[in-house]
N, C-alpha and C positions, 0 to 999 in steps of 0.2 A: 485514543489509539496509542501510537508510539511517541513517547516523549523523549527528546534528546537533551543532553546536557550541554549547555553552551550554544553559541550561534551556529546556525546551519550553513554549510557551504552551498554555493550555487548549484553544485552537482546534486546535493541532497534534495534541494528544493525542486530541481528538475525531476528527480526520481519520484518524489512525493506527489508531484503534479501528475505524472504518468500513472502512478498507483491509483490516485483519486479518479482519473478518467476511466481506468479499467474497472474499478469497483462500481462506479456509477453505471457503466454499461451492463455489468452483471446484475446489479440491483434492478435495473429497468426490465431486464429479462426475467428476473425473479428466480434465478438459479441459486438457491440458498446453499446447496451442497458445493457447487463450484466456488461460491464466494468464500466458503470456509477453507477450501483448498488454496485459493489465491491468497487469502489472509495468512495462512500458515507459511506459504512460500515467502511472502513479504516479510513476515516476522523473522524467518531464518536469515533473509538477506540483510535486514537491519541489525541483526545481532552481531554481524562480523565486525 
């Protein structure tokens, strides 16, 4: 997925945990299209 350079801050770990929870929820429901949208949003957030 997203690889960061250097150690992650506690805030980043928190965000990643939330992301993982959301992704798991979507995967359980099997909404592949929604999963793509969420992944794209996450990618944009992590690019900042």
